[in-house]
C-alpha distance (Angstrom), angle and dihedral (degrees) to the residues before:
residue distance angle dihedral
M1 . . .
L2 3.81 . .
L3 3.78 89.9 .
L4 3.80 91.5 51.4
C5 3.80 91.5 50.7
M6 3.79 91.0 49.9
K7 3.81 91.2 52.0
R8 3.78 90.9 50.9
L9 3.77 90.8 49.4
I10 3.79 91.5 51.5
I11 3.83 91.5 49.8
L12 3.83 91.1 47.5
T13 3.82 90.3 50.0
I14 3.82 91.7 50.6
L15 3.81 91.7 49.3
T16 3.80 90.7 48.0
F17 3.83 89.1 61.8
I18 3.83 98.8 35.5
L19 3.82 101.6 46.6
P20 3.84 97.0 56.7
I21 3.81 89.6 49.4
S22 3.82 91.9 51.8
L23 3.81 91.6 47.0
I24 3.79 92.7 47.3
A25 3.83 90.4 50.8
K26 3.80 89.7 60.0
E27 3.80 94.6 51.2
P28 3.82 117.5 102.5
I29 3.80 112.7 -94.9
P30 3.82 108.7 -125.1
P31 3.82 121.0 -136.1
I32 3.81 114.4 -93.0
E33 3.79 137.0 -149.2
Y34 3.84 111.5 -82.4
N35 3.77 136.1 176.3
F36 3.81 102.0 -127.1
L37 3.79 90.7 163.4
A38 3.82 89.9 69.3
K39 3.80 90.3 69.1
K40 3.82 117.7 93.5
E41 3.79 91.9 -145.3
V42 3.81 89.1 56.4
T43 3.79 88.7 55.5
R44 3.79 89.6 51.0
F45 3.81 89.7 49.1
I46 3.80 91.2 51.6
N47 3.81 90.6 49.3
R48 3.79 90.2 51.5
M49 3.80 93.3 50.2
V50 3.80 90.2 50.2
K51 3.80 97.6 44.3
K52 3.82 100.5 37.9
Y53 3.80 102.0 32.5
H54 3.83 101.8 22.8
F55 3.78 97.4 -123.9
E56 3.79 118.5 163.3
R57 3.79 107.2 -99.4
S58 3.79 92.4 -138.8
Y59 3.82 90.5 54.7
V60 3.80 96.2 52.5
R61 3.80 91.6 43.5
N62 3.80 91.7 51.1
V63 3.79 93.1 49.0
L64 3.81 92.4 51.5
K65 3.80 92.1 40.6
N66 3.81 89.0 60.3
A67 3.80 96.3 40.8
K68 3.79 115.0 109.9
F69 3.80 131.9 -138.1
D70 3.81 114.8 -112.7
K71 3.81 109.5 -161.0
E72 3.78 94.3 178.5
T73 3.82 90.1 57.2
L74 3.80 92.6 46.5
D75 3.81 92.9 50.4
R76 3.80 90.1 59.5
Y77 3.80 90.9 63.3
R78 3.81 102.7 36.5
G79 3.78 119.9 105.9
R80 3.76 125.9 10.4
H81 3.74 122.0 -24.1
K82 3.80 110.5 -98.3
K83 3.77 113.3 -149.7
G84 3.76 111.6 -118.0
K85 3.81 95.0 21.6
T86 3.78 102.5 94.7
D87 3.80 102.3 12.0
G88 3.82 96.8 46.1
T89 3.82 131.0 -116.1
W90 3.76 122.0 -104.3
E91 3.79 91.2 -111.8
R92 3.80 89.3 53.8
Y93 3.80 92.9 52.0
K94 3.81 91.1 48.4
A95 3.79 91.1 50.7
H96 3.79 98.8 44.5
V97 3.80 110.5 25.3
L98 3.79 104.7 19.3
D99 3.80 96.7 49.0
P100 3.83 120.0 115.8
I101 3.82 94.1 -103.6
S102 3.81 93.1 52.8
L103 3.82 92.3 46.4
Q104 3.81 89.9 51.8
K105 3.80 89.0 50.4
A106 3.82 88.1 52.9
R107 3.81 91.1 54.4
D108 3.80 91.2 46.9
F109 3.82 91.2 48.3
K110 3.81 91.7 52.3
N111 3.84 90.7 50.4
N112 3.81 93.7 46.6
Y113 3.82 95.7 47.6
Y114 3.80 100.0 30.2
P115 3.86 96.9 124.0
T116 3.84 91.5 50.7
L117 3.82 91.7 44.8
Q118 3.79 90.7 49.5
R119 3.81 91.7 49.7
A120 3.81 91.9 50.1
S121 3.78 91.4 45.9
D122 3.80 91.8 52.4
I123 3.79 95.9 44.4
Y124 3.80 96.4 46.9
D125 3.82 99.2 28.7
V126 3.81 95.3 -125.7
D127 3.81 135.5 130.4
M128 3.82 110.4 -93.2
D129 3.83 94.5 -148.8
Y130 3.80 89.5 66.8
I131 3.81 91.1 52.2
V132 3.79 87.3 55.4
A133 3.77 91.1 49.2
F134 3.83 94.5 50.0
I135 3.80 91.2 55.1
G136 3.80 90.8 46.3
V137 3.80 94.4 52.9
E138 3.80 95.2 41.4
S139 3.80 101.4 47.1
K140 3.80 110.6 -7.2
F141 3.81 88.0 -102.3
G142 3.79 95.1 -46.7
E143 3.81 97.0 -45.0
Y144 3.82 95.3 111.6
M145 3.78 115.2 36.6
G146 3.81 100.1 146.1
N147 3.79 133.5 -101.0
Y148 3.82 100.7 -140.2
H149 3.81 118.7 118.2
V150 3.80 101.8 -111.2
I151 3.81 92.4 -147.5
D152 3.83 91.3 55.6
A153 3.79 93.6 47.8
L154 3.80 95.8 46.8
A155 3.82 96.0 41.9
T156 3.81 89.4 51.1
L157 3.78 93.5 49.3
A158 3.82 95.7 39.5
F159 3.81 95.0 55.1
H160 3.81 104.6 34.7
K161 3.77 127.9 68.9
N162 3.81 113.9 -92.3
R163 3.79 138.0 135.2
M164 3.85 93.7 -95.2
K165 3.79 100.6 36.6
K166 3.80 95.4 127.1
F167 3.80 91.6 51.7
F168 3.80 93.1 49.1
K169 3.80 92.9 48.2
S170 3.78 88.4 55.1
E171 3.81 90.2 49.0
L172 3.83 90.4 51.0
E173 3.79 87.9 54.7
N174 3.81 89.4 49.7
L175 3.78 90.6 48.9
F176 3.82 90.6 60.2
L177 3.77 90.5 47.6
L178 3.79 92.8 46.6
S179 3.78 92.0 50.6
R180 3.82 91.2 52.7
E181 3.81 95.7 42.5
E182 3.80 95.1 49.3
S183 3.84 96.9 33.0
R184 3.79 92.3 -123.8
P185 3.82 122.7 146.0
I186 3.78 106.9 -105.6
D187 3.77 92.6 -142.2
G188 3.79 91.9 50.7
M189 3.80 97.7 65.0
Y190 3.79 117.8 105.3
G191 3.78 130.6 -169.3
S192 3.78 145.9 124.6
F193 3.80 127.0 -34.4
A194 3.82 86.6 -92.1
G195 3.78 95.7 52.0
A196 3.83 97.1 -101.4
M197 3.77 113.6 147.0
G198 3.76 140.2 -153.4
C199 3.77 137.5 -3.0
V200 3.79 93.4 -39.7
Q201 3.80 93.7 37.5
Q202 3.79 100.3 -127.8
V203 3.77 121.9 178.1
P204 3.82 115.9 -130.8
S205 3.83 94.6 -92.6
V206 3.80 91.2 53.4
Q207 3.80 92.0 46.6
R208 3.81 89.2 51.5
R209 3.79 91.9 51.1
F210 3.79 102.4 37.4
G211 3.81 105.4 18.2
M212 3.80 113.2 120.5
D213 3.75 145.6 167.5
F214 3.80 96.4 -117.1
N215 3.82 94.3 160.6
N216 3.81 92.1 51.3
D217 3.79 96.8 -126.9
G218 3.81 93.6 130.1
I219 3.83 95.6 -105.0
K220 3.80 131.6 97.5
D221 3.80 94.8 -143.2
P222 3.81 118.9 178.6
T223 3.81 89.5 -164.7
D224 3.80 94.4 55.2
V225 3.79 111.2 97.4
E226 3.83 95.7 -144.8
D227 3.79 91.8 49.6
C228 3.82 88.0 49.7
I229 3.80 91.3 52.7
G230 3.79 88.3 55.8
I231 3.79 92.9 45.6
I232 3.80 93.7 54.9
A233 3.81 93.6 43.5
K234 3.81 90.8 51.7
F235 3.84 90.6 46.8
M236 3.79 92.4 51.9
N237 3.79 91.8 48.1
K238 3.82 94.7 48.4
K239 3.81 91.7 48.3
G240 3.80 93.0 54.9
W241 3.79 106.8 -95.5
R242 3.81 113.9 176.1
R243 3.77 111.5 -150.9
G244 3.80 115.1 -127.3
H245 3.81 95.2 8.6
V246 3.79 125.9 125.4
V247 3.82 119.0 -78.7
A248 3.81 106.4 175.3
V249 3.83 137.7 -24.6
H250 3.78 135.4 -172.3
T251 3.80 119.7 -105.6
N252 3.77 131.5 -143.4
F253 3.84 94.2 -103.1
K254 3.81 109.1 134.1
G255 3.82 103.0 169.4
K256 3.80 130.3 106.2
R257 3.81 102.4 -114.7
F258 3.81 125.9 16.1
K259 3.82 116.2 -143.9
K260 3.81 104.4 147.3
L261 3.80 97.3 99.1
K262 3.76 138.0 12.3
T263 3.79 111.8 -94.4
S264 3.79 119.5 -146.4
H265 3.81 142.8 141.7
K266 3.80 87.8 -134.4
K267 3.82 101.2 55.5
R268 3.82 125.0 63.7
Y269 3.79 128.8 -158.3
S270 3.77 128.2 -160.0
I271 3.78 114.4 -106.8
K272 3.83 88.4 -118.9
T273 3.78 91.8 57.0
L274 3.79 91.8 50.8
Q275 3.78 90.2 48.6
K276 3.82 90.1 54.8
Y277 3.81 87.4 59.3
G278 3.80 91.5 48.5
I279 3.81 95.1 -105.4
N280 3.80 115.9 138.4
P281 3.80 132.8 161.3
I282 3.81 116.2 -110.5
E283 3.81 90.2 -155.8
P284 3.81 131.1 48.5
F285 3.82 113.2 -69.7
D286 3.80 116.3 -173.0
E287 3.83 102.8 -172.1
S288 3.80 130.8 85.3
K289 3.82 93.6 -136.2
A290 3.76 131.6 39.9
Y291 3.77 141.6 -167.2
L292 3.79 109.1 -122.2
L293 3.81 109.7 -137.8
K294 3.79 133.7 -170.9
T295 3.78 129.7 -163.6
R296 3.80 112.8 -167.8
N297 3.77 115.0 -141.0
R298 3.81 122.8 -175.0
T299 3.79 93.3 -98.1
H300 3.80 105.0 20.7
D301 3.81 148.6 5.6
D302 3.77 124.7 -108.2
I303 3.85 112.9 -147.7
W304 3.79 120.6 -152.1
M305 3.79 137.3 -177.1
A306 3.80 114.9 -142.0
G307 3.76 135.5 -168.6
R308 3.79 133.3 -143.5
N309 3.77 92.2 -80.9
F310 3.80 88.9 65.1
R311 3.78 90.5 60.9
V312 3.80 88.4 58.0
L313 3.83 89.7 60.0
T314 3.79 92.1 52.3
K315 3.80 92.5 50.9
Y316 3.79 86.4 73.1
N317 3.80 92.3 49.2
N318 3.79 120.3 8.2
S319 3.81 96.7 -131.5
T320 3.80 135.2 108.3
S321 3.80 91.0 -150.2
Y322 3.78 90.2 52.3
G323 3.78 93.2 51.8
L324 3.79 94.2 46.6
A325 3.78 91.9 47.7
I326 3.83 89.2 55.4
H327 3.82 90.4 46.7
L328 3.78 94.0 50.9
I329 3.80 93.6 47.6
A330 3.82 89.0 49.8
Q331 3.79 90.5 50.7
S332 3.81 90.5 50.9
V333 3.81 94.1 56.8
K334 3.80 98.0 45.1
N335 3.77 113.6 117.5
């Protein structure tokens, strides 16, 4: 009996030390102090901001001196891009943005903001249900807009090796410009780990191009829902959205895995070509060519035909799953 008690005590002691370590390992790693100014490329960046955009050198230096290094953010972009990691798998979208609770939130959002949605739809000649869906996918209707310091995220990604370093350096440049243009403290902007802000998660360059004061309060606020409605409507319009035209429809494919043709939201096939492979839409499709799309479920593939409007959706996020999630949310809130 004594031996058994001793064994239990030893096991309990081991677990006492091991469990806290395992729990700590899963906790988010906060950004840390870092000497960005020691990097030569940071000096070149500062010189560029001074020479090209006429910023005060002391200001840019001070901002970067106080920026912190975010290892957790950097780790997301190191190595090769793994499909499904940053753009989301179809199963993930179904679980998190196409679930019954999210779809009910979409309907409530449309009812609550209907006058603003109608105004945006009329001004920019776009379908309001897709505006609703954009905001649902991007931030769960404003519930999740990110709590990362944008300056920390972008400085980390701009000056450390990763697969999108050039892009993030450009966004850091745009962050400085955005801060000056909109008179917003650069260290007071919050967003995602990638520096995307607000209820439609726009990076600084997108906010500079599409940001607007749609509620007429004198501020272009990426966290204000009404401003976000205007942003997405303007984006859809500028990218070529055609109001009332087809977006995506199911096809007659009934197999488990589809391998006959390449599926992509970047390549279109003629309807005749698709018919030769036995692919036909089961709903009206009013275009002569179609993108052939595939969503991979655990047990089978769904095959879709999509029109030019679908390509507009993927210009905001280059992902078939993303575009189809928006489409299905929009369909769910139609009257």
